[in-house]
C-alpha positions as CSV (number, residue, x, y, z in Angstrom):
1,X,-6.4,-4.9,-14.9
2,X,-9.2,-2.6,-16.1
3,X,-11.4,-1.0,-13.7
4,X,-14.7,-1.6,-15.3
5,X,-17.5,-1.0,-12.8
6,X,-20.1,-3.6,-12.1
7,X,-23.8,-3.3,-11.6
8,X,-23.3,-2.9,-7.8
9,X,-21.6,0.4,-8.4
10,X,-24.6,1.6,-10.4
11,X,-22.3,2.5,-13.5
12,X,-22.6,1.6,-17.1
13,X,-19.3,-0.2,-17.2
14,X,-18.2,1.8,-20.2
15,X,-15.5,3.8,-18.6
16,X,-12.1,2.5,-17.3
17,X,-11.6,3.6,-13.8
18,X,-8.4,1.8,-13.2
19,X,-5.4,3.9,-12.0
20,X,-1.6,3.2,-11.6
21,X,-0.2,4.2,-8.3
22,X,3.5,3.8,-9.2
23,X,3.7,0.2,-10.5
24,X,0.6,-0.8,-8.5
25,X,-2.6,-1.1,-10.5
26,X,-5.8,-0.5,-8.7
27,X,-9.3,-1.3,-10.3
28,X,-10.3,2.2,-9.3
29,X,-8.9,5.2,-7.4
30,X,-11.1,4.8,-4.2
31,X,-9.0,3.8,-1.1
32,X,-10.8,3.2,2.2
33,X,-8.6,5.2,4.7
34,X,-7.3,4.0,7.9
35,X,-9.4,4.6,11.0
36,X,-12.9,4.7,9.5
37,X,-13.5,1.3,8.1
38,X,-12.2,-0.7,11.1
39,X,-10.7,-3.9,10.1
40,X,-12.6,-4.2,6.9
41,X,-15.6,-6.4,7.8
42,X,-17.4,-3.4,9.5
43,X,-18.2,-2.0,6.0
44,X,-18.8,-5.3,4.4
45,X,-22.6,-5.0,5.2
46,X,-22.9,-1.8,3.4
47,X,-20.8,-2.2,0.3
48,X,-19.1,-4.8,-1.8
49,X,-15.4,-4.6,-0.6
50,X,-14.3,-6.1,-4.0
51,X,-15.6,-2.9,-5.5
52,X,-13.0,-0.5,-4.0
53,X,-9.5,0.0,-5.1
54,X,-7.9,-0.8,-1.8
55,X,-8.7,-1.1,1.9
56,X,-6.6,0.4,4.7
57,X,-7.2,-1.2,8.1
58,X,-7.3,0.7,11.5
59,X,-3.7,1.5,12.7
60,X,-2.1,-1.4,14.4
61,X,0.5,-1.6,17.1
62,X,2.5,-4.6,18.4
63,X,0.4,-4.9,21.5
64,X,-3.2,-4.0,22.1
65,X,-3.7,-0.4,22.9
66,X,-6.5,1.0,24.9
67,X,-6.4,4.5,23.7
68,X,-7.8,7.6,25.2
69,X,-10.6,7.8,27.8
70,X,-14.0,9.0,26.6
71,X,-15.3,11.2,25.2
72,X,-13.6,10.4,22.0
73,X,-15.8,12.0,19.3
74,X,-17.2,15.5,19.1
75,X,-19.0,16.8,16.2
76,X,-18.5,20.5,15.1
77,X,-19.6,22.5,12.1
78,X,-18.7,20.6,8.9
79,X,-16.4,18.1,10.7
80,X,-15.5,15.9,13.5
81,X,-13.0,16.0,16.3
82,X,-11.7,12.6,17.5
83,X,-9.5,11.7,20.4
84,X,-9.5,7.9,19.8
85,X,-5.8,7.7,20.9
86,X,-4.8,5.0,18.4
87,X,-6.9,2.3,20.2
88,X,-6.5,-1.1,18.4
89,X,-6.4,-4.8,19.0
90,X,-2.7,-5.4,18.4
91,X,-1.1,-7.3,15.5
92,X,-1.5,-10.8,16.9
93,X,-5.2,-10.4,17.3
94,X,-5.5,-8.8,13.9
95,X,-3.7,-11.7,12.1
96,X,-5.7,-14.3,14.0
97,X,-9.2,-12.7,13.9
98,X,-9.3,-10.5,10.9
99,X,-6.7,-11.6,8.3
100,X,-8.7,-14.8,7.4
101,X,-11.5,-12.5,6.2
102,X,-9.2,-10.8,3.7
103,X,-8.3,-14.2,2.2
104,X,-11.8,-14.4,1.0
105,X,-11.5,-11.1,-1.2
106,X,-9.0,-9.9,-3.7
107,X,-9.0,-6.1,-2.9
108,X,-5.5,-4.8,-2.1
109,X,-4.8,-4.7,1.6
110,X,-3.0,-1.8,3.1
111,X,-2.2,-2.0,6.9
112,X,-1.5,1.2,8.8
113,X,1.1,0.8,11.5
114,X,2.4,2.9,14.4
115,X,4.7,2.5,17.2
116,X,6.0,4.3,20.4
117,X,9.6,4.1,19.0
118,X,11.5,3.2,16.0
119,X,12.0,-0.2,17.2
120,X,8.3,-0.9,17.4
121,X,7.8,0.2,13.8
122,X,10.6,-2.1,12.6
123,X,9.2,-5.0,14.5
124,X,5.7,-4.5,13.0
125,X,7.1,-4.2,9.6
126,X,9.2,-7.5,9.9
127,X,6.2,-9.4,11.1
128,X,3.9,-8.1,8.4
129,X,6.5,-8.8,5.7
130,X,5.9,-12.5,6.3
131,X,2.2,-12.0,5.6
132,X,1.8,-12.2,1.8
133,X,-1.7,-11.0,1.8
134,X,-0.5,-7.6,2.8
135,X,0.0,-5.4,-0.3
136,X,1.5,-2.5,1.5
137,X,2.1,-1.0,4.9
138,X,1.2,2.7,5.6
139,X,3.5,4.4,8.3
140,X,1.6,6.8,10.6
141,X,4.3,9.3,11.1
142,X,2.2,11.7,13.1
143,X,2.1,9.7,16.3
144,X,4.2,10.6,19.4
145,X,7.7,9.3,19.9
146,X,7.8,8.3,23.6
147,X,11.6,8.1,23.5
148,X,11.8,11.7,22.6
149,X,9.4,13.2,25.0
150,X,6.3,12.5,23.1
151,X,7.1,14.7,20.1
152,X,5.7,13.6,16.8
153,X,8.1,11.6,14.5
154,X,7.1,13.9,11.8
155,X,8.6,16.9,13.7
156,X,12.0,15.3,14.2
157,X,14.1,15.1,11.0
158,X,16.8,12.8,12.3
159,X,14.4,10.4,13.9
160,X,12.1,10.6,10.8
161,X,15.0,9.7,8.6
162,X,16.1,6.8,10.9
163,X,12.5,5.4,11.0
164,X,11.9,5.5,7.3
165,X,15.2,3.9,6.5
166,X,15.0,1.1,9.1
167,X,11.4,0.2,8.1
168,X,12.4,0.1,4.4
169,X,15.1,-2.5,5.2
170,X,12.5,-4.5,7.1
171,X,9.6,-4.7,4.6
172,X,10.1,-6.0,1.1
173,X,6.8,-4.8,-0.5
174,X,5.2,-1.4,-0.9
175,X,5.5,1.2,1.8
176,X,3.2,4.3,2.1
177,X,4.3,7.3,4.1
178,X,1.3,9.0,5.7
179,X,2.0,12.6,6.1
180,X,0.0,15.0,8.1
181,X,-0.2,18.9,8.2
182,X,2.6,19.1,10.8
183,X,6.1,18.3,9.6
184,X,9.6,19.6,10.1
185,X,10.0,20.6,6.4
186,X,7.7,19.2,3.7
187,X,10.2,19.3,0.9
188,X,13.1,17.9,3.0
189,X,10.8,15.1,4.2
190,X,9.9,14.1,0.6
191,X,13.6,14.0,-0.4
192,X,14.2,11.6,2.5
193,X,11.3,9.4,1.4
194,X,12.5,9.3,-2.1
195,X,16.1,8.5,-1.2
196,X,15.0,5.8,1.2
197,X,12.9,4.1,-1.4
198,X,9.4,4.7,0.0
199,X,6.9,3.8,-2.8
200,X,3.9,6.2,-2.1
201,X,2.7,9.1,0.0
202,X,-0.8,9.4,1.5
203,X,-1.8,12.9,2.6
204,X,-3.3,14.2,4.7
205,X,-3.9,13.2,8.2
206,X,-6.3,15.1,10.6
207,X,-5.5,18.6,11.6
208,X,-5.0,19.5,15.2
209,X,-8.1,21.1,16.8
210,X,-9.7,22.1,20.1
211,X,-13.3,22.2,21.5
212,X,-14.5,23.8,24.7
213,X,-17.6,22.6,26.8
214,X,-19.1,26.0,27.5
215,X,-21.8,24.6,29.9
216,X,-19.3,22.8,32.0
217,X,-16.5,25.3,31.4
218,X,-13.8,22.8,30.5
219,X,-12.2,21.2,27.5
220,X,-14.2,18.6,25.7
221,X,-11.3,16.0,25.6
222,X,-9.1,14.9,28.4
223,X,-6.1,15.6,26.2
224,X,-7.5,18.9,25.1
225,X,-6.2,18.7,21.5
226,X,-7.8,16.4,19.1
227,X,-7.8,15.4,15.4
228,X,-10.1,17.5,13.2
229,X,-11.3,15.8,10.0
230,X,-14.4,16.0,7.7
231,X,-15.5,18.4,4.9
232,X,-14.2,21.6,6.5
233,X,-10.5,20.5,5.9
234,X,-10.8,19.8,2.2
235,X,-9.4,23.1,0.9
236,X,-6.4,22.6,3.4
237,X,-5.9,19.1,2.4
238,X,-6.1,19.9,-1.3
239,X,-3.5,22.6,-0.9
240,X,-1.1,20.2,0.9
241,X,-1.5,17.5,-1.7
242,X,-0.9,20.1,-4.4
243,X,2.3,21.1,-2.7
244,X,3.5,17.5,-2.4
245,X,2.7,16.6,-6.0
246,X,4.6,19.8,-7.1
247,X,7.9,18.7,-5.5
248,X,8.1,15.0,-5.6
249,X,8.0,12.2,-8.1
250,X,6.3,9.8,-5.5
251,X,2.7,8.8,-6.3
252,X,0.3,10.5,-3.9
253,X,-3.0,9.1,-2.4
254,X,-5.0,12.4,-1.6
255,X,-7.4,12.5,1.2
256,X,-9.1,14.9,3.5
257,X,-12.6,16.1,3.6
258,X,-13.9,14.1,0.6
259,X,-17.6,13.8,0.7
260,X,-18.8,13.4,-2.9
261,X,-17.5,12.6,-6.4
262,X,-16.7,16.3,-7.1
263,X,-14.4,16.3,-4.1
264,X,-12.6,13.2,-5.2
265,X,-12.1,14.6,-8.8
266,X,-10.5,17.8,-7.3
267,X,-7.7,15.7,-5.8
268,X,-7.3,13.6,-9.0
269,X,-7.3,16.7,-11.2
270,X,-4.3,18.2,-9.4
271,X,-2.3,15.0,-9.6
272,X,-3.2,12.6,-6.8
273,X,-3.2,9.0,-8.3
274,X,-5.8,7.8,-5.9
275,X,-8.1,9.2,-3.2
276,X,-8.9,8.1,0.4
277,X,-12.2,8.2,2.0
278,X,-12.2,8.8,5.8
279,X,-14.8,10.5,7.9
280,X,-17.4,10.2,5.1
281,X,-17.6,6.6,5.8
282,X,-19.0,7.4,9.2
283,X,-21.8,9.4,7.6
284,X,-22.5,7.4,4.5
285,X,-21.1,3.8,4.8
286,X,-21.8,3.3,1.1
287,X,-19.8,6.5,0.1
288,X,-17.4,4.5,-2.0
289,X,-20.1,3.3,-4.2
290,X,-21.7,6.7,-4.5
291,X,-18.4,8.4,-5.4
292,X,-17.4,5.7,-7.9
293,X,-20.8,6.1,-9.6
294,X,-20.4,9.8,-9.8
295,X,-16.9,9.8,-11.3
296,X,-18.0,7.3,-13.9
297,X,-21.0,9.3,-14.9
298,X,-18.9,12.5,-15.1
299,X,-16.4,10.8,-17.4
300,X,-19.1,9.2,-19.5
301,X,-20.9,12.5,-19.9
302,X,-17.8,14.2,-21.1
303,X,-16.8,11.4,-23.4
304,X,-13.6,10.6,-21.6
305,X,-12.9,6.8,-21.8
306,X,-10.5,6.5,-18.9
307,X,-9.8,8.1,-15.6
308,X,-6.0,8.3,-16.2
309,X,-6.7,10.8,-19.0
310,X,-7.6,13.5,-16.5
311,X,-5.2,12.8,-13.6
312,X,-3.0,15.8,-13.1
313,X,-4.7,17.8,-15.8
314,X,-5.1,20.8,-13.5
315,X,-1.6,22.2,-12.7
């Protein structure tokens, strides 16, 4: 499959934007990241979803989850704090209400999943394994483990290992492990992912942040700490992706603070095989189209016929 861009992307169609993420070929490197494109249809009015490399839907749990009380979003300099609390409609509603939409398009579908314990992750993986339209599942490893006092799965090596191994035995297609900035030991975690047969890594998730309402002299969010994302985290995300690429053979989908095509190329040049667009979708719903056009024009101007030729060039 070659990633020739069409007129809707604004490109000349002379550059091959296709990328190989392991043995999965994407028409281009742009992946819509979990949490900012809803269940897919929300962005369909702004861009042609057939144009992107893959779509990752909002994180799903087995049962509907209400999430955190408002306020849930707070803008700060060069970024956004969110305290959504993993709110979602649950697996059954997604399969009934949203999966039919994906049957009308061919873009690879990644489904982000999370659970309050290992058992819930495994149950989700088994249910989704029966859904052929799902290309891959993405494990949110940063959410709290209720059975272990609410500590993140990513901070507990033994539980992390158990979770990854049991999900791998429950899902027969591609599995993406989403790693955030907080983890018990990055190199050790990557060794576990390799050994257990995880296919890809996506990085990074939001960074923990805090905001105070000075007028009312209280914390902005009821849970105090929130997830910080947006342009300000790009250098931190880029460093984390560089560290991951340096110590693992697993393909990496890099994300965090990408706003324009130059941001995207930074991740690709250091070795990410694809890039994820998150917060920028909230600002520019057509960001994927803008970024693809920019990447293509850059390659065209430099006389580089394919994107694959520059991936990992800066090491």
